[in-house]
C-alpha positions in Angstrom: 111.9 174.9 127.9 112.3 178.6 128.4 109.8 181.0 130.2 109.4 182.9 126.9 107.6 179.9 125.4 105.4 179.3 128.4 104.4 183.0 128.5 103.6 183.0 124.8 101.5 179.9 125.3 99.7 181.6 128.2 99.2 184.6 126.0 97.6 182.6 123.1 95.4 180.5 125.4 94.2 183.7 127.3 93.5 185.4 123.9 91.4 182.4 122.8 89.6 182.4 126.2 88.8 186.1 125.7 87.6 185.5 122.1 85.3 182.6 123.0 84.0 184.4 126.0 83.1 187.4 123.8 81.6 185.2 121.1 79.4 183.5 123.7 78.3 186.8 125.1 77.3 188.1 121.7 75.9 185.1 120.0 74.9 182.6 122.8 71.2 181.9 122.9 69.4 180.8 126.0 67.6 177.4 125.9 63.8 177.6 125.9 62.2 177.4 129.4 64.0 178.3 132.6 66.9 180.1 130.9 64.6 182.4 128.9 62.4 183.1 131.9 65.5 184.0 134.0 66.8 186.4 131.3 63.4 188.0 130.9 63.2 188.6 134.6 66.7 190.1 134.6 65.8 192.4 131.7 62.4 193.5 133.0 63.3 194.5 136.6 64.9 197.9 136.3 65.9 200.1 139.2 67.5 203.5 139.8 71.1 203.2 141.0 73.5 206.1 141.4 71.3 208.3 139.1 71.1 205.6 136.3 68.3 203.2 135.5 69.8 199.7 135.2 68.7 196.1 135.3 70.4 192.9 136.4 70.8 192.1 132.7 72.8 195.3 132.3 75.1 194.2 135.1 75.3 190.7 133.6 76.3 192.0 130.2 78.6 194.7 131.6 80.5 192.2 133.8 80.7 189.7 131.0 82.2 192.3 128.6 84.5 193.5 131.4 85.8 190.0 131.7 86.5 189.8 128.0 88.3 193.1 128.0 90.5 192.1 131.0 91.3 188.7 129.4 92.4 190.5 126.2 94.5 192.9 128.2 96.1 190.0 130.1 96.9 188.2 126.9 98.7 191.3 125.6 100.6 191.6 129.0 101.7 188.0 128.9 103.1 188.5 125.4 104.9 191.7 126.5 106.3 189.9 129.5 107.5 187.1 127.2 109.6 189.7 125.4 111.0 190.9 128.7 111.8 187.4 129.7 114.3 187.0 126.9 116.7 189.1 128.8 115.6 189.0 132.4 113.2 186.3 133.3 114.3 186.0 136.9 113.2 189.6 137.5 109.6 188.7 136.4 109.2 185.7 138.8 107.0 187.6 141.4 104.8 189.1 138.7 104.3 185.7 137.1 103.7 184.1 140.5 101.0 186.7 141.2 99.3 185.9 137.9 99.6 182.2 138.6 97.9 182.5 142.0 95.3 184.7 140.4 94.5 182.2 137.7 94.4 179.3 140.2 91.8 181.4 142.2 89.9 182.1 139.0 89.9 178.3 138.2 88.5 177.6 141.6 85.8 180.3 141.1 84.9 178.9 137.7 84.7 175.4 139.1 82.3 176.6 141.9 80.1 178.8 139.8 80.5 178.1 136.0 81.3 175.0 134.0 84.1 172.8 132.6 85.5 174.8 129.6 86.5 177.9 131.5 87.9 175.7 134.3 90.1 173.8 131.9 91.2 176.9 130.0 92.1 178.8 133.2 93.9 175.7 134.6 96.0 175.5 131.4 96.8 179.3 131.7 97.8 178.8 135.3 100.0 175.8 134.4 101.8 177.8 131.7 102.4 180.7 134.1 103.6 178.3 136.8 106.0 176.7 134.3 107.2 180.2 133.3 107.9 180.9 137.0 109.8 177.6 137.5 111.9 178.0 134.4 112.8 181.7 135.2 115.3 180.9 137.9 118.2 183.3 138.4 121.4 182.4 136.6 124.0 180.7 138.7 126.7 183.0 140.0 130.2 182.2 138.7 
């Protein structure tokens, strides 16, 4: 298979990851009990930081939406790289390898601090990127 296909697969899976992350941020509801108590504590404790009053809930939401924005941007970059890979995939190997290593690190982070769905999604993205690297070898010289 060609790196173009693997990059487009990575793009689509990353877009779905961004969409589901955003939907969960917007519509996810905490379970009654400890989850609601933790969120109430995050919202109620506000403090002055760099001239702005913020809470840990503000940081939680801000970082969550930042993650969604970056995932969306990466999905677009992967699609754009797939177009470039049609004519010069070998030149993209180091860029793709960097993203592969980044997604493997993100997978480990999600395994340590989150739960199975993002781990699986990020592992699939890393695998697609790794396969794009492996299939983008330079053409043999005549």
